[in-house]
N, C-alpha and C positions, 0 to 999 in steps of 0.2 A: 696613654697619657691624656689627662684632661686639658683642653684648651678653653680659654675664656671667650664667651660669646656675648657681645654687648651691643646695645642700641641706644643712640642719642635721640630722645623723643622731643621733637620740635616741629614746628610748621615749616613748609617749604620756604616761606618768606623770612624765616629767621636765619637762613644760611648767610654766612659772612660774604659770600660771593654776590649777594643781592643787596648788601647794606648801603651801597651807593645810590640805589634807586628806591628803596623802601625804608621809610622812617618809622621808628617805634610807635609814634603817635598814629600811624596809619594801620597798624596791625589789626586792630579790632574791626576795621571795615573791610578786610580782605577775606576771601573765601577760606574757610577752615577745612582742611583735608586730613588732619593728623589722626582722627579717630578711625576712619575707614582703613587707612594705610597701616596703622599700628595693629588693627585687628587682623589684617591679612598676615602680618608677621606672626601674631599670636596663633593663628590657625596653622601656619607652617610648623611652628614649634610644637604645637599640640599633636599634630599628625606624626611627627618624628619623636615625640616624647623627650624633648630637649628643654632644659631650663636655661635662662639667660639673665643678664643684668640689664635693666632699663634705666639709663641716666636721663631723668625726666626734668624738663625745664619747669621751674616754678610757675611761670606765666601760663603754661599749658595746664598744669595740675589744678590751678585755681579755676580755670574755665571748663575743664573736662575731668572732674573728680571721679566720675563713674569709670572712666578709662583707667585711672590709676588703681582704683579698687579691683577692677577686673584683672589687671596685670598681676597684682599681689595675690589675688585669690587663686590664680593658676600656678602659683609656686615660684614665680620669678622674683629676683632681687630688685627692690626699689632703691635707686641711687639718685644722686643730685647732679644736674647739669647747670646749676646756677638758677637765678630767677629771670633776668631780663636779657640773657644772651649777649652780654657785653664782654668783649675781650678784656683780660686783666690789664693789658697795657693802657687801657683807657680809664682805669680806676685807681684811686688811691687806697691805702690800707683800710680806712674807715668805710669807704664805699663798697669794697669787696666784702668786708665783714658783714655789712648790712644786707648785701645781696644774698650771700650764702645762708645767713641766719634766717632771712625771710623764706627762701626756697626750702630749706631743711624743715622749717616748722610747717609749711604748707603740706609738704609731702608726708611728714610723719602724722599730721593731724588727719589727712585724708586716708592714708593707707593703714594707719594704726600699727605701724611697725617702726623700728629704729632704722635710720638712714645713716650708713657709715662710709659710703663711697661717694666720690666726687670726680667729675670730669669737667674741665674748664671749656667754655665755648672756644672753638677753633684751636684747641690744644695750646692755649695761651699761657701756660706755665713755661716761660722761656728763661734764659739766663738772667735777664733784667727783672723778672718777676718771681724769682725763687722765694722772695719774702712771702709770697702767697701761701707757701706750705705752712708757715707759722700760723697764718690766719685760719687755715683749714684745720690744723691740729687743735687750735684754741676753740674752734666752733664744734668740736666733737667728732670730726671725721677721722676714721681710722685708716683709710687708704685713699690714694689719689691715682687717677689714670689719665694724666694730662700731658705728660712729657713724651714728645716724639724725638728720639735721639738721632735726628737727621738735620741737614741744612735745607731750608725751605724759605720762600719769600714771605710767608705769613707766620710761621711757627718753627719750633725745633730747637734743640740744644745739641749741636754736633759734638760727638765725643762723650755724651752722657751714657751711663750704664744702659745696656740693652735689655736687661732681664729684671724681673721683680726683685726688689731689695728694700731694706728699711733705710729711712733718711732721718738723721738727727737735724732738727731745724735750728736756725740761728737763735731762736728764743728758748731753746732747751727742750722743746717737745720732740716727738717722734711720730713718724707716719710711714706707712708702707707705700711704695710707689710701684705701679704696674705700667711700665712704659709700653707704648705702642710698638708693634712688632716690626723688626727689620731683619734682613739677612746681610751678611758681609761677603762680597766678592772682591777679588783683587782690585784695590783702589776705590772701591765703592761700598757704601752702606745704603741699601735699597729698602724703600717702604713696601710692606706687604700686608698691612694690617686690615685693609678694608676701604670703605668709602670710595673715592674716585679711583684708587688703585685697584680695588676689587672690580669696579665697573669697567675700567679700561683694559686691564691685562686679561689674557685668556685664563679660564678656570684651571687649566693644566699648570700654569705658572703658580697660582695660589696654592694648589695642592702640593706641588714640588717644594715650595717654600715652607709650608707647614711641616711637611715630612722632614725636611732638613733641620728645622728647629727642634722637632720632637726626637728624631733618631740620632742626628749627629751631635747636636748641642745639648740634648736632654733638657730642653726648656719648653714651657708652654707658649703657644701663640695666643695673641689676643686679637679678635676680630671685631670691627665696629661697622655699623651701618646706620643710616637715618631712614625713617619711614618714607620720606619723599623720594628716596632712591629706588623705590619700587612703584613709583607713581608717575607713569608716562603722561597722564592726562592733566598734570598740574598746570596752572596758568603760566604762560610765558611772560617774562619780564623784559623791559627794554634795556638790555645789557649788551656789551660788546661780544664779538665772536669768541674770543678766548674765554671770557667768563661764562658764556652760554655753554661752551664745550665742557668746561670744568664741571659745571653744575648738572648738565643733562646727559653727558655721554653714556650711552648704553643703559639708560634707566629702564627701558623696556625689557632688558634681559636679566636684570639683577635678581628678580624673584626666582627665576628658574635656576640661576647659578647658586643661589643660597640653598635651595632645596637639595641640589646635587651635592653641595659641599657638606651638608649635615649628614649625608649618608657615609662619608668617608672618614670622619674623625669623631672623637668624643669631645663634647662641649659641656660646659657648666658655667654658672655665674662666676664673676670675677672674685667675689669674696670667698667662695668655696675653693677656688684654685689657690688663692693666697693662703687660706687656712691650711690646706693640705701641704703647702710648702713651709708651714711654720712661720709665716710672716704676719699673721694676725694673732694677737695674744689670746691665750686661753680664756674662754668665757665671753669673747666678743661675738656679736650676732654673725650668723653666716647666711 
């Protein structure tokens, strides 16, 4: 079974965990590390002959167009992570529409390909921002991968569907949703999709969870990582101990864990997995 492999391409200072100490107006003056760390990811994928989806921030694409073209030339899917890494809770409908329109145009102009997938910064499609799916559908996105069907202090919709499905939006549009992966144990719905969970939990746990999804529930998993999660040399920011732990735990081990995971399962871009499931309409780009 194909599982979706995805990367959210942003700088280390774009992480929501650092938003309290790094202002957007300071971004341009900070050390950029996204090119080197993303190329390390590309090298890993090339070695294992795996293709993935890259949800790229518009802000990054404007400043690093050669990186976007390199990702596309290697056969990976170019998708959208918004422009300015602003959580949807902090935007109104017009502001979100402008953000995704700007990001989508930058990515399509640079990569020379259609962009049909979107992932919100910090998985910020939550119950209060479900109106955003209308905005995405109207902007021409054919699928979203922003909903984490869990309870969390920053994101999540507890009780939301756990597996890929189509959503009829309030405005009459339709969009496919690829929720981030979870498994259910008695009384618990646990996150297993990647990011901090991939860094914190043993690789054996992640392998067990993906096999459970594939073999028992007959559903694909979706894995996500950021390039800064394989960059132990990134600059340290003046944040509290809990925030530092969330952001940096095991970053020195992530690259090796990813290499080993790719040997155990079949992975493909998110759009390809959705198309194979019949959740992208015939004729849409893959």
